[in-house]
C-alpha positions in Angstrom: 0.0 0.0 0.0 1.3 3.4 -0.9 1.2 6.1 1.7 2.1 9.8 1.2 2.1 12.3 4.1 1.6 16.0 3.6 4.6 18.1 4.2 4.5 21.5 6.0 3.0 24.2 3.8 2.5 21.8 0.9 -0.4 22.4 -1.4 -3.0 19.8 -2.1 -2.0 19.8 -5.8 1.6 19.1 -5.0 0.6 16.3 -2.6 -1.6 14.8 -5.3 1.2 15.0 -7.9 3.6 13.3 -5.5 1.1 10.5 -4.8 0.3 9.9 -8.5 4.0 9.8 -9.3 4.6 7.2 -6.5 1.7 5.1 -7.7 3.1 5.1 -11.3 6.6 4.2 -10.3 5.4 1.4 -8.0 3.7 -0.5 -10.8 0.6 -1.1 -8.7 -1.7 0.3 -11.4 -0.1 -1.7 -14.1 -0.6 -4.9 -12.1 -4.2 -4.1 -11.3 -5.0 -3.5 -15.0 -3.4 -6.9 -15.9 -5.6 -8.8 -13.5 -8.8 -6.8 -14.2 -10.1 -9.0 -17.0 -8.6 -12.4 -16.0 -10.2 -15.3 -17.7 -9.6 -18.9 -16.7 -7.5 -20.8 -19.3 -9.7 -23.0 -21.5 -9.4 -26.8 -21.1 -8.1 -29.0 -23.9 -11.6 -30.3 -24.7 -13.2 -26.8 -24.7 -10.4 -25.5 -27.1 -11.0 -28.5 -29.4 -14.8 -28.0 -29.4 -14.5 -24.3 -30.1 -12.0 -24.9 -33.0 -14.3 -27.6 -34.5 -17.3 -25.2 -34.2 -15.4 -22.4 -36.0 -14.3 -24.8 -38.7 -17.8 -26.1 -39.4 -19.2 -22.6 -39.5 -16.5 -21.6 -42.0 -17.2 -24.6 -44.2 -21.0 -24.0 -44.1 -20.5 -20.3 -45.0 -18.2 -21.2 -47.9 -20.7 -23.8 -49.2 -23.5 -21.2 -49.1 -21.4 -18.6 -50.9 -20.6 -21.1 -53.7 -24.3 -21.9 -54.1 -25.1 -18.2 -54.3 -27.4 -18.2 -51.2 -25.1 -16.0 -49.2 -23.6 -12.7 -50.3 -19.9 -12.5 -50.1 -18.8 -10.0 -47.5 -16.8 -7.0 -48.7 -13.6 -6.5 -46.8 -12.8 -3.0 -45.5 -14.8 -0.1 -44.2 -18.4 0.4 -44.9 -19.2 3.3 -47.2 -22.2 5.3 -46.0 
């Protein structure tokens, strides 16, 4: 935990600047941002199922495009 005590005749702005500098140099904020969106690593079975699902969707999309039942997506930005 970071603690900063106010010096004699120190303005609040100066105290705040000193505190923020100390927080940045400690790396505390960087570590907190790293762990903010932690997701458990997927198991081997889940990874495989996900990959197979993506593969089957891709194959189905390609099949429909070849049959002309699905419009081919244009790559790039939309033009309004």
